[in-house]
MMTF fields as JSON, N, C-alpha, C and O atoms, coordinates in Angstrom:
{
  "mmtfVersion": "1.0.0",
  "mmtfProducer": "UNKNOWN",
  "numBonds": 467,
  "numAtoms": 468,
  "numGroups": 117,
  "numChains": 1,
  "numModels": 1,
  "chainsPerModel": [1],
  "groupsPerChain": [117],
  "chainIdList": ["A"],
  "bondAtomList": [4, 2, 8, 6, 12, 10, 16, 14, 20, 18, 24, 22, 28, 26, 32, 30, 36, 34, 40, 38, 44, 42, 48, 46, 52, 50, 56, 54, 60, 58, 64, 62, 68, 66, 72, 70, 76, 74, 80, 78, 84, 82, 88, 86, 92, 90, 96, 94, 100, 98, 104, 102, 108, 106, 112, 110, 116, 114, 120, 118, 124, 122, 128, 126, 132, 130, 136, 134, 140, 138, 144, 142, 148, 146, 152, 150, 156, 154, 160, 158, 164, 162, 168, 166, 172, 170, 176, 174, 180, 178, 184, 182, 188, 186, 192, 190, 196, 194, 200, 198, 204, 202, 208, 206, 212, 210, 216, 214, 220, 218, 224, 222, 228, 226, 232, 230, 236, 234, 240, 238, 244, 242, 248, 246, 252, 250, 256, 254, 260, 258, 264, 262, 268, 266, 272, 270, 276, 274, 280, 278, 284, 282, 288, 286, 292, 290, 296, 294, 300, 298, 304, 302, 308, 306, 312, 310, 316, 314, 320, 318, 324, 322, 328, 326, 332, 330, 336, 334, 340, 338, 344, 342, 348, 346, 352, 350, 356, 354, 360, 358, 364, 362, 368, 366, 372, 370, 376, 374, 380, 378, 384, 382, 388, 386, 392, 390, 396, 394, 400, 398, 404, 402, 408, 406, 412, 410, 416, 414, 420, 418, 424, 422, 428, 426, 432, 430, 436, 434, 440, 438, 444, 442, 448, 446, 452, 450, 456, 454, 460, 458, 464, 462],
  "bondOrderList": [1, 1, 1, 1, 1, 1, 1, 1, 1, 1, 1, 1, 1, 1, 1, 1, 1, 1, 1, 1, 1, 1, 1, 1, 1, 1, 1, 1, 1, 1, 1, 1, 1, 1, 1, 1, 1, 1, 1, 1, 1, 1, 1, 1, 1, 1, 1, 1, 1, 1, 1, 1, 1, 1, 1, 1, 1, 1, 1, 1, 1, 1, 1, 1, 1, 1, 1, 1, 1, 1, 1, 1, 1, 1, 1, 1, 1, 1, 1, 1, 1, 1, 1, 1, 1, 1, 1, 1, 1, 1, 1, 1, 1, 1, 1, 1, 1, 1, 1, 1, 1, 1, 1, 1, 1, 1, 1, 1, 1, 1, 1, 1, 1, 1, 1, 1],
  "groupList": [{"groupName": "PHE", "atomNameList": ["N", "CA", "C", "O"], "elementList": ["N", "C", "C", "O"], "formalChargeList": [0, 0, 0, 0], "bondAtomList": [1, 0, 2, 1, 3, 2], "bondOrderList": [1, 1, 2], "singleLetterCode": "F", "chemCompType": "L-PEPTIDE LINKING"}, {"groupName": "THR", "atomNameList": ["N", "CA", "C", "O"], "elementList": ["N", "C", "C", "O"], "formalChargeList": [0, 0, 0, 0], "bondAtomList": [1, 0, 2, 1, 3, 2], "bondOrderList": [1, 1, 2], "singleLetterCode": "T", "chemCompType": "L-PEPTIDE LINKING"}, {"groupName": "GLN", "atomNameList": ["N", "CA", "C", "O"], "elementList": ["N", "C", "C", "O"], "formalChargeList": [0, 0, 0, 0], "bondAtomList": [1, 0, 2, 1, 3, 2], "bondOrderList": [1, 1, 2], "singleLetterCode": "Q", "chemCompType": "L-PEPTIDE LINKING"}, {"groupName": "ILE", "atomNameList": ["N", "CA", "C", "O"], "elementList": ["N", "C", "C", "O"], "formalChargeList": [0, 0, 0, 0], "bondAtomList": [1, 0, 2, 1, 3, 2], "bondOrderList": [1, 1, 2], "singleLetterCode": "I", "chemCompType": "L-PEPTIDE LINKING"}, {"groupName": "ALA", "atomNameList": ["N", "CA", "C", "O"], "elementList": ["N", "C", "C", "O"], "formalChargeList": [0, 0, 0, 0], "bondAtomList": [1, 0, 2, 1, 3, 2], "bondOrderList": [1, 1, 2], "singleLetterCode": "A", "chemCompType": "L-PEPTIDE LINKING"}, {"groupName": "LEU", "atomNameList": ["N", "CA", "C", "O"], "elementList": ["N", "C", "C", "O"], "formalChargeList": [0, 0, 0, 0], "bondAtomList": [1, 0, 2, 1, 3, 2], "bondOrderList": [1, 1, 2], "singleLetterCode": "L", "chemCompType": "L-PEPTIDE LINKING"}, {"groupName": "GLU", "atomNameList": ["N", "CA", "C", "O"], "elementList": ["N", "C", "C", "O"], "formalChargeList": [0, 0, 0, 0], "bondAtomList": [1, 0, 2, 1, 3, 2], "bondOrderList": [1, 1, 2], "singleLetterCode": "E", "chemCompType": "L-PEPTIDE LINKING"}, {"groupName": "MET", "atomNameList": ["N", "CA", "C", "O"], "elementList": ["N", "C", "C", "O"], "formalChargeList": [0, 0, 0, 0], "bondAtomList": [1, 0, 2, 1, 3, 2], "bondOrderList": [1, 1, 2], "singleLetterCode": "M", "chemCompType": "L-PEPTIDE LINKING"}, {"groupName": "ASN", "atomNameList": ["N", "CA", "C", "O"], "elementList": ["N", "C", "C", "O"], "formalChargeList": [0, 0, 0, 0], "bondAtomList": [1, 0, 2, 1, 3, 2], "bondOrderList": [1, 1, 2], "singleLetterCode": "N", "chemCompType": "L-PEPTIDE LINKING"}, {"groupName": "GLY", "atomNameList": ["N", "CA", "C", "O"], "elementList": ["N", "C", "C", "O"], "formalChargeList": [0, 0, 0, 0], "bondAtomList": [1, 0, 2, 1, 3, 2], "bondOrderList": [1, 1, 2], "singleLetterCode": "G", "chemCompType": "PEPTIDE LINKING"}, {"groupName": "PRO", "atomNameList": ["N", "CA", "C", "O"], "elementList": ["N", "C", "C", "O"], "formalChargeList": [0, 0, 0, 0], "bondAtomList": [1, 0, 2, 1, 3, 2], "bondOrderList": [1, 1, 2], "singleLetterCode": "P", "chemCompType": "L-PEPTIDE LINKING"}, {"groupName": "ASP", "atomNameList": ["N", "CA", "C", "O"], "elementList": ["N", "C", "C", "O"], "formalChargeList": [0, 0, 0, 0], "bondAtomList": [1, 0, 2, 1, 3, 2], "bondOrderList": [1, 1, 2], "singleLetterCode": "D", "chemCompType": "L-PEPTIDE LINKING"}, {"groupName": "LYS", "atomNameList": ["N", "CA", "C", "O"], "elementList": ["N", "C", "C", "O"], "formalChargeList": [0, 0, 0, 0], "bondAtomList": [1, 0, 2, 1, 3, 2], "bondOrderList": [1, 1, 2], "singleLetterCode": "K", "chemCompType": "L-PEPTIDE LINKING"}, {"groupName": "VAL", "atomNameList": ["N", "CA", "C", "O"], "elementList": ["N", "C", "C", "O"], "formalChargeList": [0, 0, 0, 0], "bondAtomList": [1, 0, 2, 1, 3, 2], "bondOrderList": [1, 1, 2], "singleLetterCode": "V", "chemCompType": "L-PEPTIDE LINKING"}, {"groupName": "ARG", "atomNameList": ["N", "CA", "C", "O"], "elementList": ["N", "C", "C", "O"], "formalChargeList": [0, 0, 0, 0], "bondAtomList": [1, 0, 2, 1, 3, 2], "bondOrderList": [1, 1, 2], "singleLetterCode": "R", "chemCompType": "L-PEPTIDE LINKING"}, {"groupName": "SER", "atomNameList": ["N", "CA", "C", "O"], "elementList": ["N", "C", "C", "O"], "formalChargeList": [0, 0, 0, 0], "bondAtomList": [1, 0, 2, 1, 3, 2], "bondOrderList": [1, 1, 2], "singleLetterCode": "S", "chemCompType": "L-PEPTIDE LINKING"}, {"groupName": "CYS", "atomNameList": ["N", "CA", "C", "O"], "elementList": ["N", "C", "C", "O"], "formalChargeList": [0, 0, 0, 0], "bondAtomList": [1, 0, 2, 1, 3, 2], "bondOrderList": [1, 1, 2], "singleLetterCode": "C", "chemCompType": "L-PEPTIDE LINKING"}, {"groupName": "TYR", "atomNameList": ["N", "CA", "C", "O"], "elementList": ["N", "C", "C", "O"], "formalChargeList": [0, 0, 0, 0], "bondAtomList": [1, 0, 2, 1, 3, 2], "bondOrderList": [1, 1, 2], "singleLetterCode": "Y", "chemCompType": "L-PEPTIDE LINKING"}, {"groupName": "HIS", "atomNameList": ["N", "CA", "C", "O"], "elementList": ["N", "C", "C", "O"], "formalChargeList": [0, 0, 0, 0], "bondAtomList": [1, 0, 2, 1, 3, 2], "bondOrderList": [1, 1, 2], "singleLetterCode": "H", "chemCompType": "L-PEPTIDE LINKING"}],
  "groupTypeList": [0, 1, 2, 3, 4, 1, 5, 6, 4, 7, 8, 9, 10, 2, 11, 6, 10, 7, 12, 7, 13, 6, 6, 0, 12, 12, 14, 14, 11, 13, 3, 13, 8, 9, 5, 8, 15, 3, 8, 9, 3, 12, 16, 10, 7, 10, 9, 9, 4, 0, 17, 13, 0, 10, 15, 3, 6, 9, 1, 9, 3, 15, 15, 12, 2, 0, 4, 8, 11, 5, 5, 6, 12, 18, 9, 13, 4, 16, 5, 4, 9, 6, 15, 0, 9, 12, 17, 9, 12, 9, 16, 3, 14, 0, 15, 0, 4, 8, 15, 7, 6, 8, 5, 8, 6, 4, 5, 6, 14, 3, 12, 12, 0, 13, 4, 6, 8],
  "groupIdList": [1, 2, 3, 4, 5, 6, 7, 8, 9, 10, 11, 12, 13, 14, 15, 16, 17, 18, 19, 20, 21, 22, 23, 24, 25, 26, 27, 28, 29, 30, 31, 32, 33, 34, 35, 36, 37, 38, 39, 40, 41, 42, 43, 44, 45, 46, 47, 48, 49, 50, 51, 52, 53, 54, 55, 56, 57, 58, 59, 60, 61, 62, 63, 64, 65, 66, 67, 68, 69, 70, 71, 72, 73, 74, 75, 76, 77, 78, 79, 80, 81, 82, 83, 84, 85, 86, 87, 88, 89, 90, 91, 92, 93, 94, 95, 96, 97, 98, 99, 100, 101, 102, 103, 104, 105, 106, 107, 108, 109, 110, 111, 112, 113, 114, 115, 116, 117],
  "secStructList": [7, 2, 2, 2, 2, 2, 2, 2, 2, 2, 2, 1, 7, 7, 2, 2, 2, 2, 2, 2, 2, 2, 2, 2, 2, 2, 2, 2, 2, 2, 2, 2, 2, 2, 2, 2, 6, 1, 6, 6, 7, 5, 7, 7, 7, 7, 1, 1, 6, 6, 3, 3, 7, 7, 5, 7, 4, 4, 4, 6, 7, 7, 2, 2, 2, 2, 2, 2, 2, 2, 2, 2, 2, 2, 7, 7, 7, 7, 3, 3, 4, 4, 4, 4, 7, 4, 4, 4, 6, 6, 5, 3, 3, 3, 3, 7, 7, 1, 7, 2, 2, 2, 2, 2, 2, 2, 2, 2, 2, 2, 2, 2, 2, 2, 2, 2, 7],
  "xCoordList": [-14.022, -14.757, -14.166, -14.904, -12.849, -12.255, -12.418, -12.509, -12.457, -12.664, -14.069, -14.255, -15.047, -16.428, -16.526, -17.163, -15.898, -15.914, -15.242, -15.713, -14.155, -13.461, -14.35, -14.43, -15.014, -15.934, -17.059, -17.421, -17.604, -18.693, -18.205, -18.9, -17.019, -16.462, -16.211, -16.436, -15.753, -15.448, -16.704, -16.751, -17.706, -18.908, -20.058, -21.04, -19.943, -21.015, -21.007, -20.212, -21.901, -21.967, -20.626, -19.941, -20.263, -18.969, -19.096, -18.108, -20.306, -20.525, -19.656, -18.969, -19.683, -18.922, -17.413, -16.716, -16.889, -15.443, -15.035, -13.966, -15.872, -15.54, -15.551, -14.757, -16.443, -16.449, -15.134, -14.555, -14.677, -13.409, -12.244, -11.358, -12.242, -11.181, -11.149, -10.077, -12.303, -12.372, -11.9, -11.208, -12.268, -11.833, -10.314, -9.683, -9.73, -8.271, -7.576, -6.479, -8.182, -7.603, -7.572, -6.591, -8.645, -8.685, -7.583, -6.869, -7.455, -6.42, -5.026, -4.15, -4.828, -3.543, -3.216, -2.099, -4.192, -3.96, -3.637, -2.778, -4.316, -4.055, -2.629, -1.924, -2.2, -0.856, 0.233, 1.25, 0.04, 1.051, 1.171, 2.28, 0.057, 0.093, 0.639, 1.411, 0.233, 0.714, 2.213, 2.904, 2.722, 4.165, 4.943, 6.008, 4.425, 5.119, 5.124, 5.906, 4.268, 4.253, 5.286, 5.477, 5.946, 6.935, 8.331, 8.731, 9.066, 10.422, 11.291, 11.328, 11.987, 12.915, 12.32, 13.044, 11.008, 10.352, 9.788, 9.131, 10.055, 9.514, 8.796, 9.406, 7.506, 6.702, 6.071, 5.177, 6.525, 5.89, 4.519, 4.254, 3.671, 2.352, 2.522, 3.084, 2.04, 2.174, 1.26, 0.187, 1.697, 0.918, -0.048, -0.93, 0.093, -0.78, -0.587, 0.197, -1.278, -1.234, -1.68, -2.238, -1.442, -1.812, -0.621, -0.719, 0.501, 1.733, 2.318, 2.157, 3.003, 3.812, 5.259, 5.534, 6.176, 7.601, 8.371, 9.11, 8.192, 8.836, 10.331, 10.824, 11.025, 12.426, 12.479, 11.765, 13.327, 13.528, 14.957, 15.411, 15.66, 17.062, 17.227, 18.234, 16.261, 16.336, 16.261, 16.529, 15.9, 15.836, 17.196, 17.414, 18.12, 19.429, 19.434, 20.435, 18.341, 18.227, 18.222, 17.553, 18.959, 18.931, 17.541, 16.814, 17.183, 15.839, 15.654, 14.562, 16.693, 16.582, 16.359, 15.503, 17.134, 16.986, 15.624, 14.968, 15.205, 13.905, 12.797, 11.951, 12.804, 11.757, 11.766, 10.711, 12.94, 13.04, 12.585, 11.78, 13.098, 12.775, 11.325, 10.693, 10.796, 9.399, 8.464, 7.488, 8.754, 7.931, 8.119, 7.145, 9.374, 9.671, 9.177, 8.607, 9.39, 9.077, 7.665, 7.111, 7.077, 5.776, 4.72, 3.587, 5.083, 4.104, 3.59, 2.486, 4.394, 4.006, 4.926, 6.149, 4.327, 5.106, 5.346, 4.451, 6.56, 6.924, 8.08, 8.646, 8.423, 9.551, 10.67, 10.431, 11.896, 13.056, 13.151, 12.907, 13.503, 13.601, 14.584, 14.401, 15.634, 16.619, 16.007, 16.583, 14.854, 14.155, 13.764, 13.475, 13.758, 13.34, 14.512, 14.319, 15.719, 16.901, 17.711, 17.291, 18.875, 19.817, 19.271, 19.692, 18.354, 17.815, 16.773, 16.297, 16.429, 15.491, 16.157, 15.483, 17.482, 18.215, 17.724, 17.58, 17.469, 17.005, 15.504, 14.981, 14.81, 13.347, 12.722, 13.393, 11.445, 10.666, 9.355, 8.977, 8.663, 7.379, 6.299, 6.437, 5.228, 4.033, 2.877, 2.8, 1.985, 0.724, -0.338, -0.35, -1.23, -2.367, -3.67, -4.743, -3.571, -4.75, -5.192, -5.098, -5.669, -6.087, -7.173, -7.486, -7.744, -8.796, -8.2, -7.02, -9.011, -8.574, -8.135, -7.169, -8.842, -8.494, -7.086, -6.286, -6.79, -5.459, -4.373, -3.269, -4.674, -3.684, -3.347, -2.178, -4.364, -4.121, -3.332, -2.445, -3.646, -2.898, -1.446, -0.526, -1.245, 0.119, 0.909, 2.079, 0.283, 0.972, 1.395, 2.494, 0.541, 0.906, 2.1, 3.006, 2.095, 3.207, 4.503, 5.579, 4.399, 5.589, 6.15, 7.361, 5.268, 5.691, 6.417, 7.455, 5.867, 6.481, 7.848, 8.818, 7.911, 9.168, 10.258, 11.382, 9.934, 10.926, 11.367, 12.549, 10.44, 10.775, 11.719, 12.551, 11.588, 12.442, 13.87, 14.789, 14.04, 15.353, 16.037, 17.152],
  "yCoordList": [-25.675, -24.714, -23.303, -22.333, -23.191, -21.854, -21.201, -19.977, -22.001, -21.432, -20.851, -19.795, -21.535, -21.04, -19.755, -18.789, -19.751, -18.556, -17.381, -16.248, -17.642, -16.585, -16.005, -14.786, -16.865, -16.391, -15.554, -14.512, -16.013, -15.276, -13.903, -12.901, -13.869, -12.594, -11.64, -10.436, -12.163, -11.321, -10.844, -9.72, -11.693, -11.378, -10.848, -10.338, -10.964, -10.526, -9.018, -8.305, -8.533, -7.095, -6.575, -7.262, -5.376, -4.802, -3.644, -2.971, -3.406, -2.279, -2.367, -1.406, -3.496, -3.634, -3.578, -2.868, -4.296, -4.162, -2.721, -2.271, -2.009, -0.62, 0.272, 1.208, -0.007, 0.745, 0.514, 1.442, -0.732, -1.048, -0.343, 0.187, -0.335, 0.342, 1.825, 2.385, 2.456, 3.885, 4.144, 5.129, 3.265, 3.426, 3.302, 4.067, 2.358, 2.216, 3.4, 3.772, 3.995, 5.209, 6.335, 7.076, 6.467, 7.499, 7.253, 8.176, 6.011, 5.669, 5.915, 6.438, 5.538, 5.774, 7.262, 7.661, 8.08, 9.519, 10.101, 10.975, 9.624, 10.113, 9.782, 10.647, 8.555, 8.186, 8.841, 9.273, 8.923, 9.565, 11.045, 11.546, 11.739, 13.165, 13.39, 14.32, 12.533, 12.661, 12.447, 13.215, 11.417, 11.161, 12.273, 12.67, 12.775, 13.857, 15.166, 16.066, 15.282, 16.496, 16.439, 17.42, 15.304, 15.128, 15.404, 14.822, 16.297, 16.638, 15.394, 14.576, 15.257, 14.156, 12.921, 11.972, 12.915, 11.758, 12.168, 13.201, 11.343, 11.565, 10.293, 9.229, 10.412, 9.237, 9.341, 10.161, 8.524, 8.524, 7.857, 7.054, 8.189, 7.57, 6.141, 5.936, 5.146, 3.768, 3.493, 4.083, 2.598, 2.262, 1.119, 0.897, 0.394, -0.739, -1.232, -0.659, -2.268, -2.874, -1.883, -0.833, -2.206, -1.308, -1.047, -1.103, -0.761, -0.416, 0.861, 1.158, 1.613, 2.741, 2.422, 1.673, 2.998, 2.708, 4.026, 4.309, 4.841, 6.155, 6.102, 5.191, 7.1, 7.314, 8.084, 9.07, 7.625, 8.33, 8.847, 9.222, 8.866, 9.29, 10.682, 10.96, 11.551, 12.918, 13.024, 14.089, 11.931, 11.96, 11.696, 12.0, 11.123, 10.779, 9.5, 9.189, 8.76, 7.519, 6.358, 6.431, 5.293, 4.129, 3.504, 3.658, 2.813, 2.238, 1.154, 1.014, 0.397, -0.619, 0.029, -0.405, 1.073, 1.777, 2.456, 2.422, 3.07, 3.741, 2.744, 3.013, 1.594, 0.59, 0.073, -0.045, -0.232, -0.746, 0.282, -0.028, 1.503, 2.537, 2.993, 3.251, 3.093, 3.514, 2.511, 2.903, 1.238, 0.213, 0.241, 0.235, 0.271, 0.214, 1.448, 1.326, 2.62, 3.863, 4.384, 5.079, 4.053, 4.637, 3.622, 4.0, 2.346, 1.311, 1.284, 0.806, 1.801, 1.796, 0.831, 0.967, -0.141, -1.161, -0.773, -0.28, -1.004, -0.863, -1.815, -2.377, -1.991, -2.847, -2.01, -1.082, -2.355, -1.686, -2.063, -3.21, -1.102, -1.332, -2.414, -3.092, -2.588, -3.629, -5.024, -5.958, -5.171, -6.462, -6.885, -8.056, -5.924, -6.177, -6.109, -6.032, -6.14, -6.119, -4.851, -3.915, -4.833, -3.724, -2.387, -1.341, -2.393, -1.133, -0.514, 0.596, -1.241, -0.708, 0.113, 0.675, 0.181, 0.942, 2.384, 3.012, 2.899, 4.275, 4.43, 5.544, 3.3, 3.33, 2.435, 1.597, 2.629, 1.765, 1.439, 2.102, 0.412, 0.057, 0.06, -0.561, 0.769, 0.778, 0.192, 0.347, -0.481, -0.919, 0.12, 0.666, 0.39, 1.25, 0.458, 1.021, -0.853, -1.713, -1.687, -2.686, -0.535, -0.319, 0.738, 1.309, 0.998, 2.016, 3.408, 3.629, 4.324, 5.708, 6.281, 7.04, 5.917, 6.382, 5.915, 6.701, 4.653, 4.129, 4.743, 5.0, 4.982, 5.612, 7.02, 7.404, 7.785, 9.149, 9.138, 9.969, 8.206, 8.085, 7.693, 8.238, 6.757, 6.345, 7.517, 7.696, 8.314, 9.476, 10.457, 11.009, 10.68, 11.572, 11.012, 11.754, 9.715, 9.087, 9.136, 9.357, 8.933, 9.005, 10.418, 10.613, 11.395, 12.799, 13.118, 13.779, 12.646, 12.872, 12.185, 12.767, 10.956, 10.201, 10.921, 11.063, 11.37, 12.057, 13.36, 13.702, 14.079, 15.34, 15.119, 15.974, 13.987, 13.673, 13.296, 13.34, 12.935, 12.435, 13.441, 13.205],
  "zCoordList": [-13.73, -12.913, -13.027, -13.205, -12.926, -12.968, -14.329, -14.424, -15.376, -16.711, -16.839, -17.444, -16.274, -16.304, -15.482, -15.903, -14.32, -13.47, -14.166, -14.067, -14.863, -15.601, -16.686, -16.84, -17.436, -18.477, -17.887, -18.432, -16.779, -16.133, -15.664, -15.827, -15.086, -14.619, -15.776, -15.65, -16.886, -18.049, -18.775, -19.274, -18.829, -19.602, -18.761, -19.3, -17.45, -16.565, -16.36, -16.972, -15.49, -15.196, -14.672, -13.915, -15.073, -14.695, -13.705, -13.411, -13.188, -12.276, -11.022, -10.675, -10.353, -9.107, -9.342, -8.616, -10.324, -10.569, -10.899, -10.487, -11.63, -11.977, -10.741, -10.649, -9.787, -8.525, -7.778, -7.212, -7.787, -7.122, -7.807, -7.138, -9.121, -9.874, -9.518, -9.292, -9.467, -9.129, -7.706, -7.449, -6.783, -5.395, -5.286, -4.558, -5.993, -5.954, -6.61, -6.194, -7.616, -8.212, -7.186, -7.104, -6.401, -5.353, -4.324, -3.932, -3.897, -2.91, -3.477, -2.788, -4.729, -5.399, -5.41, -5.081, -5.789, -5.858, -4.491, -4.376, -3.454, -2.098, -1.673, -1.153, -1.883, -1.424, -2.266, -1.723, -3.574, -4.428, -4.071, -3.882, -3.98, -3.643, -2.238, -2.006, -1.298, 0.073, 0.178, 0.848, -0.473, -0.432, -1.122, -0.649, -2.228, -2.939, -2.155, -2.461, -1.156, -0.335, 0.792, 1.51, 0.947, 2.012, 1.45, 0.442, 2.115, 1.675, 1.575, 2.494, 0.458, 0.267, -0.378, -0.678, -0.597, -1.216, -2.567, -2.698, -3.565, -4.911, -5.335, -5.445, -5.571, -5.875, -7.259, -7.47, -8.198, -9.521, -9.452, -8.558, -10.382, -10.472, -10.987, -12.063, -10.226, -10.702, -11.887, -12.014, -12.74, -13.922, -13.704, -14.533, -12.619, -12.36, -10.943, -10.186, -10.584, -9.252, -8.18, -8.499, -6.937, -5.849, -4.934, -3.708, -5.577, -4.875, -5.452, -6.636, -4.592, -5.055, -4.705, -3.767, -5.467, -5.307, -5.326, -6.269, -4.261, -4.256, -3.956, -3.292, -4.463, -4.125, -2.816, -2.631, -1.916, -0.647, -0.545, 0.537, -1.661, -1.652, -1.059, -0.409, -1.274, -0.765, 0.744, 1.301, 1.424, 2.889, 3.518, 4.691, 2.727, 3.266, 4.091, 4.737, 4.079, 4.843, 3.849, 2.818, 4.147, 3.26, 3.301, 4.283, 2.254, 2.215, 3.278, 3.829, 3.567, 4.619, 5.977, 6.748, 6.265, 7.541, 7.623, 8.664, 6.525, 6.462, 6.795, 7.647, 6.123, 6.334, 7.771, 8.394, 8.294, 9.666, 10.69, 11.567, 10.582, 11.566, 11.474, 12.498, 10.266, 10.109, 10.781, 11.422, 10.638, 11.284, 12.794, 13.547, 13.235, 14.668, 15.421, 16.505, 14.857, 15.568, 15.334, 16.186, 14.183, 13.852, 13.408, 13.111, 13.363, 13.062, 11.635, 11.378, 10.697, 9.281, 8.542, 8.582, 7.87, 7.164, 5.713, 5.027, 5.266, 3.858, 3.605, 4.542, 2.366, 2.009, 1.415, 0.643, 1.789, 1.201, -0.267, -0.642, -1.08, -2.515, -2.897, -3.908, -2.097, -2.383, -2.37, -2.927, -1.743, -1.738, -3.148, -3.394, -4.074, -5.451, -6.431, -7.644, -5.889, -6.738, -6.565, -5.884, -7.187, -6.995, -7.484, -6.989, -8.432, -8.949, -8.012, -8.247, -6.957, -5.977, -4.887, -4.024, -4.929, -3.913, -3.904, -4.954, -2.704, -2.567, -2.699, -2.688, -2.824, -2.946, -1.88, -1.277, -1.667, -0.787, -1.488, -2.453, -0.996, -1.597, -0.532, 0.522, -0.828, 0.009, -0.782, -2.0, -0.08, -0.672, -0.331, 0.772, -1.285, -0.952, -0.968, -1.182, -0.741, -0.612, 0.851, 1.566, 1.269, 2.646, 2.639, 1.594, 3.796, 3.869, 3.691, 3.963, 3.242, 3.078, 4.425, 4.499, 5.475, 6.822, 7.208, 7.715, 6.97, 7.299, 6.433, 6.912, 5.163, 4.281, 4.757, 4.787, 5.126, 5.614, 6.916, 7.113, 7.801, 9.057, 8.779, 9.388, 7.867, 7.512, 6.949, 7.287, 6.095, 5.522, 6.605, 6.545, 7.588, 8.696, 9.468, 9.848, 9.694, 10.415, 9.607, 10.164, 8.309, 7.445, 7.457, 7.553, 7.36, 7.383, 8.694, 8.692, 9.797, 11.104, 11.178, 11.662, 10.697, 10.706, 9.919, 10.401, 8.722, 7.886, 8.552, 8.516, 9.152, 9.819, 11.004, 11.306, 11.665, 12.823, 12.416, 13.234, 11.173, 10.73, 9.907, 9.442]
}
């Protein structure tokens, strides 16, 4: 069954999947540009998936503390980079698989959080 479904998905109309791809590109651009506008955060453009992995080293806050405090004080969830190994130190991971409205609200909260620290 899954093989038939895979073939149908690959060979069928691509209009809807392409709309989704374009929407995720918009969300990606909003979060990358928004994070890069915040002092101390540097966010490279991701090459795939729906996650960004910005460096927060410029904020002077450890990624574990950043993730914990951002959730506790402002209700925005992210993962500390160390969750992905030693090379994630100084980084955090956000998903942009959310509505544009929620992404913009999260960016405002992140900006406020960084300004307070």
